[in-house]
C-alpha positions in Angstrom: 211.2 -69.9 -46.2 211.3 -73.6 -46.8 207.5 -74.1 -46.7 206.5 -70.9 -48.5 204.4 -68.1 -47.1 203.6 -68.8 -43.4 200.0 -69.5 -42.6 198.0 -67.6 -39.9 196.7 -70.4 -37.6 194.3 -68.2 -35.7 192.7 -67.0 -39.0 192.4 -70.5 -40.2 190.6 -71.5 -37.0 188.2 -68.5 -37.4 187.4 -69.6 -40.9 186.8 -73.1 -39.7 184.4 -71.8 -37.1 182.5 -69.6 -39.6 182.2 -72.5 -42.0 180.9 -74.8 -39.2 178.3 -72.3 -37.9 177.0 -71.7 -41.4 176.9 -75.5 -42.1 175.0 -76.1 -38.9 172.2 -73.7 -39.9 171.4 -72.5 -36.4 170.6 -76.0 -35.1 173.3 -76.2 -32.4 174.8 -74.0 -29.8 178.4 -72.7 -30.1 179.7 -75.2 -27.5 178.4 -78.1 -29.5 179.8 -76.8 -32.8 183.1 -76.2 -31.1 183.3 -79.7 -29.8 182.4 -81.0 -33.2 185.4 -79.4 -34.9 187.8 -79.9 -31.9 188.0 -76.3 -30.8 188.1 -75.0 -27.2 184.7 -73.7 -26.3 186.0 -70.4 -24.9 187.9 -69.8 -28.2 184.9 -70.5 -30.2 182.7 -68.0 -28.2 185.3 -65.3 -28.8 185.5 -66.0 -32.5 181.7 -66.0 -32.9 181.4 -62.8 -30.9 184.0 -61.2 -33.2 182.3 -62.5 -36.4 179.0 -61.0 -35.1 180.5 -57.7 -34.3 182.1 -57.5 -37.7 178.9 -58.4 -39.5 179.9 -61.8 -40.9 177.5 -63.6 -38.6 174.2 -62.4 -37.1 171.6 -63.6 -34.5 168.1 -64.2 -35.7 164.9 -63.8 -33.5 165.6 -67.2 -31.9 169.2 -66.1 -31.2 170.6 -68.6 -33.6 173.7 -67.7 -35.5 173.1 -67.1 -39.3 175.0 -65.4 -42.1 175.4 -61.7 -41.4 174.9 -58.7 -43.6 178.6 -58.2 -44.4 179.0 -61.8 -45.6 175.7 -61.7 -47.6 176.9 -58.4 -49.2 180.1 -60.1 -50.3 178.2 -63.0 -51.9 176.0 -60.6 -53.8 179.1 -59.0 -55.3 180.3 -62.3 -56.7 179.6 -63.3 -60.3 179.1 -67.0 -59.8 179.1 -67.6 -63.5 182.5 -66.0 -64.0 183.8 -67.9 -61.0 182.8 -71.2 -62.6 184.4 -70.0 -65.9 187.7 -69.3 -64.1 187.6 -72.7 -62.5 186.7 -74.4 -65.8 189.5 -72.8 -67.9 192.3 -75.2 -67.0 190.0 -78.2 -67.4 188.8 -77.1 -70.8 192.3 -76.3 -72.0 193.2 -79.9 -71.2 190.1 -81.3 -72.8 190.8 -79.3 -76.0 194.3 -80.6 -76.2 193.3 -84.2 -75.6 190.3 -84.2 -77.9 191.7 -82.0 -80.7 188.5 -80.0 -80.7 187.5 -76.4 -79.9 186.0 -76.3 -76.4 183.8 -73.6 -75.0 181.8 -72.6 -71.9 178.7 -70.5 -72.1 176.1 -69.0 -69.8 172.6 -67.6 -70.4 171.8 -63.9 -70.1 169.1 -61.8 -71.8 167.9 -64.8 -73.8 171.4 -65.2 -75.4 174.4 -67.4 -74.8 177.4 -65.5 -73.5 180.7 -67.3 -74.3 183.1 -67.1 -71.4 185.8 -69.6 -72.3 187.1 -70.7 -75.8 190.1 -72.8 -76.3 191.7 -75.4 -78.6 193.6 -75.7 -81.9 191.7 -73.9 -84.6 189.7 -71.8 -82.1 190.5 -68.6 -84.1 188.7 -70.0 -87.2 185.5 -70.4 -85.2 183.3 -67.3 -85.4 182.5 -67.1 -81.6 184.7 -65.2 -79.2 184.9 -64.7 -75.5 182.4 -62.1 -74.4 180.2 -62.5 -77.5 176.5 -63.2 -77.2 174.8 -65.5 -79.7 171.4 -67.0 -80.2 170.6 -69.9 -78.0 168.0 -72.0 -79.9 170.4 -73.5 -82.4 173.7 -74.2 -80.6 174.6 -77.1 -78.4 175.4 -74.9 -75.4 172.2 -72.9 -76.0 170.0 -76.0 -76.1 171.4 -77.3 -72.8 170.9 -73.9 -71.1 167.3 -73.5 -72.6 166.4 -77.0 -71.7 167.2 -76.5 -68.0 165.5 -73.1 -67.6 162.4 -73.0 -65.4 159.3 -74.0 -67.4 157.8 -70.5 -67.4 161.0 -68.9 -68.6 161.5 -71.5 -71.3 157.9 -71.0 -72.5 158.3 -67.2 -72.6 161.5 -67.6 -74.7 159.8 -69.9 -77.2 156.9 -67.5 -77.5 159.2 -65.1 -79.2 159.6 -67.4 -82.2 159.6 -68.4 -85.0 163.3 -68.1 -85.2 165.7 -67.3 -88.1 167.3 -70.2 -89.9 171.1 -69.9 -89.9 171.5 -73.0 -92.1 169.1 -75.4 -93.9 169.3 -77.6 -90.8 168.4 -75.0 -88.2 165.2 -75.8 -86.2 163.1 -72.7 -86.3 159.5 -73.7 -85.3 158.9 -73.1 -81.6 157.0 -76.4 -81.1 159.8 -78.3 -82.8 162.4 -76.5 -80.6 160.3 -77.3 -77.5 160.4 -81.0 -78.4 164.1 -80.8 -79.0 164.6 -79.2 -75.6 162.6 -81.9 -73.9 164.9 -84.5 -75.4 167.9 -82.5 -74.3 166.7 -82.2 -70.7 165.8 -85.9 -70.5 169.1 -87.2 -72.0 171.4 -84.7 -70.4 173.3 -83.5 -73.5 172.7 -81.7 -76.8 174.1 -81.8 -80.3 174.4 -79.0 -82.9 174.3 -80.8 -86.2 175.3 -78.0 -88.5 172.5 -75.8 -87.2 174.6 -72.7 -86.6 177.0 -73.0 -89.5 177.5 -75.4 -92.3 180.2 -78.0 -91.5 180.1 -77.3 -87.7 179.1 -80.0 -85.3 179.3 -80.1 -81.6 178.2 -81.9 -78.4 177.3 -80.0 -75.2 176.6 -81.0 -71.6 175.6 -79.0 -68.5 177.6 -77.9 -65.5 175.5 -78.4 -62.5 175.4 -76.1 -59.4 175.1 -78.0 -56.1 171.5 -76.9 -55.8 170.7 -78.5 -59.2 170.7 -75.3 -61.3 172.3 -75.3 -64.7 173.8 -71.9 -65.3 176.6 -73.0 -67.5 177.3 -75.5 -70.3 180.4 -76.7 -72.1 180.7 -77.9 -75.7 183.2 -79.6 -77.9 183.1 -78.5 -81.5 184.5 -79.8 -84.8 184.4 -78.4 -88.3 185.7 -79.3 -91.6 185.4 -82.3 -94.0 186.4 -85.0 -91.5 184.8 -85.0 -88.1 184.1 -87.7 -85.5 180.5 -88.5 -84.6 179.6 -86.1 -81.8 178.5 -89.0 -79.6 182.2 -89.9 -79.3 182.9 -86.6 -77.6 180.3 -87.1 -74.8 182.3 -89.2 -72.3 185.3 -86.9 -72.1 183.0 -83.8 -72.1 180.9 -85.2 -69.3 184.0 -86.1 -67.3 185.3 -82.5 -67.8 181.9 -81.1 -66.5 182.2 -83.2 -63.3 185.8 -82.0 -62.9 184.6 -78.4 -63.1 181.9 -79.0 -60.6 184.4 -80.5 -58.1 186.8 -77.7 -58.6 184.2 -74.9 -58.3 182.0 -76.4 -55.6 184.0 -79.1 -53.9 182.8 -82.6 -53.3 
């Protein structure tokens, strides 16, 4: 077929109706929503009735249409962090090639950084690997994730210190780490200045969820005798983070 796999127009209209109902948040009737997306009112009523019957929509006590149990159950089965990692991978491959650095994406679980993407020339020489968990307090990614935790969660984490020194430059005192995290949160980026390993420097920035949460961060790392100042990596790194956000969340 010249245009590839044929599309199911009726299914596309149903998805458009489901999206419109959820976006409306129960403020309007089905007829108004249908007119807003250019759909015949009778068709819209049939689609909504089907979505309710199948559990993708439900009616609340005020008979407004809201997300149904089947749709909510699907959302609970999604690993949003892994979804973002999948969306990020091609962006990070491109960034690594253009910058000549090792680029990684990490998330925060059980007070550790989980590395979910790692790419770039020389990546095999860097000790981290996809799926590995490492301490958060001393890495660029870890600092970004810790800085953006809820205050009570961050205080509880810092209360487990003092922390082991991995190099002579590692910040280990909880109060000093707290000050560092305040700076990171205010400026929107973090550096690792040979705090994890001698000769390793990196810059890291957050990936923002639409609701303002920071559940992932990306970093650009260099190691060896000749490295650029990490500040030079920030513009491309920040642009990559925005590309990931647009790919994963739209907008």
